[in-house]
C-alpha positions as CSV (number, residue, x, y, z in Angstrom):
1,M,85.9,73.5,99.6
2,K,83.2,72.0,101.8
3,K,79.9,73.6,101.6
4,T,79.8,74.6,105.2
5,V,83.0,76.5,105.1
6,A,82.3,78.0,101.6
7,F,78.9,79.5,102.8
8,I,80.1,80.7,106.1
9,T,83.2,82.4,104.7
10,A,81.7,83.8,101.6
11,V,81.2,87.3,103.0
12,T,84.9,87.5,104.0
13,M,86.4,86.2,100.8
14,A,87.5,89.8,99.8
15,L,89.4,90.1,103.1
16,C,91.1,86.8,102.6
17,S,93.5,87.8,100.0
18,F,94.4,90.8,102.0
19,A,95.4,88.7,105.0
20,A,97.4,86.5,102.7
21,C,99.4,89.5,101.6
22,T,99.8,90.6,105.1
23,H,101.5,87.5,106.2
24,K,103.9,87.7,103.3
25,N,104.8,91.3,103.6
26,T,105.3,91.6,107.4
27,E,107.9,88.9,107.9
28,S,110.9,91.0,107.0
29,S,109.6,94.1,108.8
30,S,109.1,92.3,112.0
31,E,112.8,91.8,112.3
32,S,113.6,95.5,112.4
33,K,111.0,96.5,115.1
34,T,108.8,94.6,117.4
35,P,105.7,96.6,118.5
36,A,104.5,96.3,122.0
37,P,101.9,93.5,122.3
38,H,98.3,94.3,122.5
39,V,96.8,94.8,126.0
40,I,93.2,93.4,126.0
41,S,91.0,95.3,128.4
42,V,88.7,92.4,129.4
43,P,90.4,89.4,131.1
44,F,89.6,86.1,129.7
45,D,86.8,84.2,131.2
46,A,86.0,80.9,129.5
47,E,82.3,80.8,130.6
48,K,81.6,84.4,129.6
49,A,83.6,83.9,126.4
50,E,81.5,80.9,125.3
51,A,78.2,82.7,126.1
52,L,79.3,85.8,124.1
53,S,80.5,83.7,121.2
54,K,77.2,81.8,121.0
55,E,75.2,84.9,121.1
56,T,77.4,86.7,118.4
57,I,77.4,83.7,116.0
58,T,73.6,83.1,116.5
59,N,72.8,86.7,115.7
60,Y,75.1,86.7,112.7
61,F,73.4,83.5,111.4
62,N,70.0,84.8,112.1
63,A,70.6,87.9,110.0
64,I,71.8,85.6,107.2
65,N,68.9,83.2,107.5
66,S,66.4,86.0,107.4
67,G,67.9,87.4,104.2
68,D,69.2,90.6,105.9
69,I,72.7,90.4,104.4
70,A,73.4,94.0,105.0
71,S,73.0,93.5,108.8
72,S,75.1,90.3,108.6
73,M,78.0,92.3,107.0
74,T,78.1,94.5,110.0
75,Y,79.7,91.5,111.8
76,Q,82.4,91.5,109.1
77,Y,83.3,95.1,108.4
78,D,83.0,98.4,110.1
79,N,80.8,100.8,108.1
80,D,83.7,102.6,106.4
81,M,85.3,99.3,105.5
82,L,82.4,97.8,103.6
83,K,83.0,100.0,100.6
84,A,86.5,98.9,100.3
85,A,85.6,95.2,100.5
86,A,82.9,95.7,97.9
87,V,85.3,97.5,95.4
88,M,87.9,94.7,95.9
89,S,85.3,91.8,95.6
90,G,85.6,91.5,91.9
91,L,82.0,92.4,91.4
92,A,82.5,96.2,90.9
93,A,82.9,97.5,87.4
94,K,84.8,100.5,86.1
95,G,82.6,103.5,86.5
96,D,80.5,102.2,89.4
97,S,80.2,104.3,92.5
98,A,81.4,102.7,95.8
99,D,77.7,102.6,96.9
100,E,76.9,100.6,93.7
101,A,79.7,98.2,94.5
102,V,78.2,97.6,97.9
103,E,74.8,97.0,96.3
104,K,76.3,94.4,94.0
105,L,78.1,92.6,96.9
106,I,75.0,92.5,98.9
107,A,72.9,91.2,96.0
108,A,75.5,88.5,95.3
109,Y,75.5,87.1,98.8
110,T,71.7,87.4,99.1
111,E,71.5,85.1,96.1
112,T,74.2,82.8,97.5
113,Y,72.5,82.3,100.8
114,K,69.0,82.1,99.5
115,G,67.2,78.8,100.4
116,H,69.9,77.7,102.8
117,T,69.9,77.5,106.6
118,L,73.0,78.2,108.8
119,T,73.1,76.7,112.2
120,L,75.3,77.0,115.2
121,N,75.4,73.5,116.9
122,E,77.9,74.1,119.7
123,I,81.1,75.9,120.7
124,V,83.8,73.3,120.5
125,S,86.5,75.4,122.1
126,V,87.2,79.0,123.1
127,D,90.4,80.7,124.0
128,S,92.1,84.1,123.9
129,I,93.2,85.4,120.5
130,P,97.0,85.1,120.4
131,E,99.1,88.2,119.6
132,N,99.8,87.2,116.0
133,G,96.0,87.1,115.5
134,Y,95.6,90.8,116.6
135,I,98.5,91.7,114.4
136,L,96.9,90.1,111.3
137,L,93.5,91.6,112.2
138,D,95.1,95.1,112.4
139,E,96.9,94.7,109.1
140,A,93.8,93.4,107.3
141,Y,91.9,96.4,108.6
142,G,94.7,98.6,107.5
143,R,94.6,97.3,104.0
144,L,90.8,98.0,103.7
145,S,91.5,101.5,105.2
146,E,94.2,102.2,102.5
147,I,91.7,101.1,99.8
148,N,89.1,103.5,101.2
149,K,91.5,106.3,100.8
150,L,92.1,105.3,97.2
151,I,88.3,105.1,96.6
152,E,87.9,108.6,98.1
153,K,90.6,110.0,95.8
154,S,88.8,108.4,92.8
155,G,85.7,110.5,93.3
156,K,82.1,109.1,92.5
157,K,83.3,106.8,89.6
158,I,85.8,104.2,90.5
159,D,88.2,102.0,88.5
160,P,88.7,98.8,90.6
161,E,91.6,97.7,88.4
162,K,93.5,100.9,88.9
163,I,92.8,100.9,92.6
164,S,94.1,97.4,92.9
165,E,97.3,98.4,91.1
166,K,97.9,101.3,93.5
167,Y,97.0,99.2,96.4
168,G,99.6,96.6,95.6
169,E,102.3,99.2,96.0
170,I,101.3,99.8,99.7
171,T,103.5,98.1,102.3
172,D,103.4,100.0,105.5
173,F,100.3,99.4,107.7
174,S,101.9,100.3,111.0
175,S,99.5,103.2,111.7
176,Y,96.5,100.9,111.8
177,R,97.1,99.3,115.1
178,R,93.8,99.1,117.0
179,E,92.9,98.8,120.7
180,Y,90.8,95.7,121.6
181,E,88.2,95.5,124.4
182,E,88.1,91.7,124.3
183,G,88.7,88.9,121.7
184,Y,88.2,85.1,121.4
185,D,89.6,82.4,119.3
186,V,86.6,80.1,118.7
187,V,86.1,76.7,117.2
188,A,82.4,76.2,116.6
189,S,80.4,73.2,115.1
190,I,78.3,74.8,112.4
191,S,75.9,73.4,109.7
192,V,74.7,74.6,106.4
193,D,71.5,72.7,105.7
194,D,72.5,69.0,106.5
195,E,76.3,69.4,106.3
196,T,78.2,70.0,109.5
197,N,81.9,70.9,110.1
198,D,84.0,72.6,112.7
199,Q,85.1,76.2,111.9
200,E,87.6,78.4,113.6
201,M,86.9,82.0,113.9
202,L,88.0,85.2,115.7
203,I,85.2,87.0,117.7
204,Y,86.3,90.4,118.9
205,R,85.5,94.0,119.5
206,T,87.6,97.1,119.5
207,V,87.3,99.7,122.2
208,G,84.0,101.4,121.5
209,G,83.2,99.1,118.6
210,N,80.7,96.4,117.8
211,W,81.2,92.6,117.9
212,Q,83.1,91.4,114.8
213,I,83.6,87.9,113.3
214,D,86.6,87.0,111.1
215,M,87.0,83.5,109.6
216,T,90.0,84.2,107.3
217,V,92.7,85.3,109.6
218,P,92.8,81.9,111.6
219,A,94.3,80.1,108.6
220,H,97.1,82.7,108.3
221,M,97.6,82.5,112.1
222,Q,98.3,78.8,111.7
223,K,100.7,79.4,108.9
224,S,102.4,82.2,110.8
225,E,102.6,79.9,113.9
226,Q,104.0,77.0,111.8
227,V,106.6,79.2,110.3
228,D,107.7,80.2,113.8
229,L,107.9,76.5,114.9
230,D,109.8,75.5,111.9
231,N,112.2,78.4,112.3
232,T,112.9,77.4,115.9
233,A,113.5,73.8,114.7
234,S,116.0,75.3,112.2
235,S,117.6,77.2,114.9
236,T,117.8,74.1,117.2
237,A,119.7,72.3,114.4
238,G,121.9,75.4,113.6
239,S,122.9,75.8,117.2
240,A,123.8,72.0,117.4
241,S,126.0,72.3,114.2
242,S,127.7,75.4,115.7
243,V,128.5,73.5,118.9
244,L,129.6,70.4,116.9
245,K,132.1,72.7,115.0
246,K,133.5,74.1,118.3
247,M,133.9,70.6,119.7
248,K,135.7,69.5,116.6
249,E,138.0,72.6,116.8
250,A,138.7,71.6,120.4
251,G,139.9,68.1,119.2
252,K,136.7,66.2,120.2
253,D,135.4,63.2,118.2
254,I,132.0,64.2,116.7
255,S,131.7,61.3,114.1
256,G,128.7,59.0,113.8
257,T,125.1,59.0,113.1
258,F,123.0,59.4,116.3
259,I,120.2,61.2,118.1
260,I,120.6,63.8,120.8
261,S,117.4,64.6,122.7
262,S,116.5,67.2,125.3
263,D,115.4,64.1,127.3
264,G,118.6,62.3,127.8
265,S,116.8,59.1,128.1
266,Q,116.0,59.3,124.4
267,D,119.6,59.8,123.2
268,Y,120.2,57.1,120.7
269,N,123.1,55.3,119.0
270,V,125.5,57.9,120.6
271,P,129.2,56.7,120.2
272,A,131.0,56.0,123.4
273,S,133.7,58.5,122.1
274,F,131.3,61.4,121.9
275,D,131.6,63.9,124.8
276,M,128.0,64.4,125.7
277,A,128.7,66.4,128.8
278,D,130.7,68.9,126.8
279,F,128.0,69.1,124.1
280,R,125.2,69.8,126.6
281,S,127.3,72.4,128.5
282,R,128.0,74.3,125.2
283,Y,124.5,73.8,123.8
284,A,122.9,75.3,126.8
285,E,124.5,78.6,125.9
286,E,123.5,78.4,122.2
287,Y,119.9,77.1,122.5
288,K,117.2,79.7,121.8
289,G,114.0,77.6,122.3
290,A,111.6,77.8,125.1
291,A,112.8,76.3,128.4
292,D,109.7,74.0,128.7
293,A,109.9,72.9,125.0
294,S,111.4,69.5,124.0
295,Y,113.5,68.6,120.9
296,F,115.6,66.0,119.3
297,I,118.5,66.4,116.8
298,V,119.8,63.8,114.3
299,I,123.7,64.2,114.0
300,D,125.2,62.9,110.8
301,D,128.4,63.6,109.0
302,E,129.4,66.0,111.9
303,I,126.5,68.2,111.4
304,A,122.8,68.5,112.7
305,A,121.1,67.0,109.7
306,Y,117.6,66.9,111.2
307,A,115.7,68.5,114.1
308,V,112.2,68.4,115.7
309,Y,111.1,71.0,118.2
310,E,107.9,70.6,120.3
311,T,106.3,73.2,122.5
312,S,104.8,72.3,125.9
313,D,101.3,72.3,124.3
314,K,102.5,69.7,121.6
315,K,103.0,71.9,118.6
316,T,105.8,70.7,116.4
317,G,108.3,72.3,114.2
318,I,110.5,70.4,111.8
319,Y,113.9,71.1,110.2
320,P,114.1,70.7,107.1
321,F,110.4,71.7,106.9
322,G,108.1,68.9,105.7
323,L,110.8,66.3,105.5
324,I,111.9,63.1,107.2
325,I,115.3,61.4,107.0
326,K,115.9,58.2,105.0
327,K,118.9,56.1,104.3
328,Q,120.6,56.5,100.9
329,G,123.5,54.1,100.7
330,D,125.7,54.9,103.8
331,R,124.4,58.4,104.1
332,L,121.3,60.1,105.2
333,S,118.9,61.8,102.8
334,Y,115.3,63.0,103.0
335,D,111.9,62.0,102.0
336,E,108.7,64.2,102.0
337,L,106.3,63.7,104.8
338,D,102.7,63.0,104.0
339,K,101.0,66.5,103.9
340,E,97.7,65.1,105.1
341,T,99.2,63.6,108.3
342,T,99.8,65.3,111.6
343,Y,103.1,64.1,113.2
344,T,104.1,64.4,116.8
345,K,107.7,64.6,118.0
346,D,107.4,61.0,119.2
347,D,106.2,59.9,115.8
348,L,109.2,61.6,114.1
349,Y,111.6,60.3,116.7
350,D,110.5,56.7,116.2
351,M,110.8,57.2,112.4
352,C,114.3,58.6,112.7
353,K,115.3,55.9,115.1
354,S,114.1,53.2,112.6
355,V,116.1,54.8,109.8
356,I,119.3,54.9,111.8
357,G,118.8,51.4,112.9
């Protein structure tokens, strides 16, 4: 991990593992019930959001730079959440009190930051926090709240390992939904000493609460968003395969290896015998993606073998996830995409077109 990110996120590392578990545990529950989206009291204003973000990050960094780690932690946790974070930090020992755990946490981060300077260079971008960001914030808060309950039951002497075991059995955090006054998804250029990097963070406050900063949830927001995009790409392919099956049952010729695109001008290698009008008519009833999104589907061996879905703001989902088609003899197979490369729909379309020939 680069030094900038490591130092900036150090205070939130205890929360990071909670958010990771949150993403894993909530995917199945979201299918059974969909809560109403959060209603944010303060409308988004880019100019105001940038000024507030600068002020909040600067105050946070000033507290760290001056050695006042206790004050800096108020930007990470509500007062009653700090004890939970300290107990789960790995620094607390069996027999410690929760207050002693907090003292150890503050001492550790005081030592970590000593001799280093954190600087906000500029706000690169600022936007509203998306709904999945608020959901993850609620659930991370809920996990800390549940730990607090376990700490209170333990009395003055705690057993972090025992608390961790009991905590791992908790799955329902639905009662910890919070109401937010305002919130911003911020990318800031920040430096630790002479190293500079961009860091995404959520800056928000609940109704009646203080300004908070979270730098762990954005990574899980991105994972969650990518899962949704890839699932939509999968659905795009699945719907196409369903339509092809119905066309075959109706006596239509669906053979060949070709590309069907939401932009008809990018249909490629489609056999003259394929009834495109029938496909598009049927597919319009099956398709579940956004109306302003675009996609392409590779048809091979009478099924949708590959699909790419792209939103209007150029975010891309792939089916099968992380793969690209390749020729293996007379049939299509798959290769892994480079994990370090970002691919657009057009990039993947050109690659598929090249494979089909």
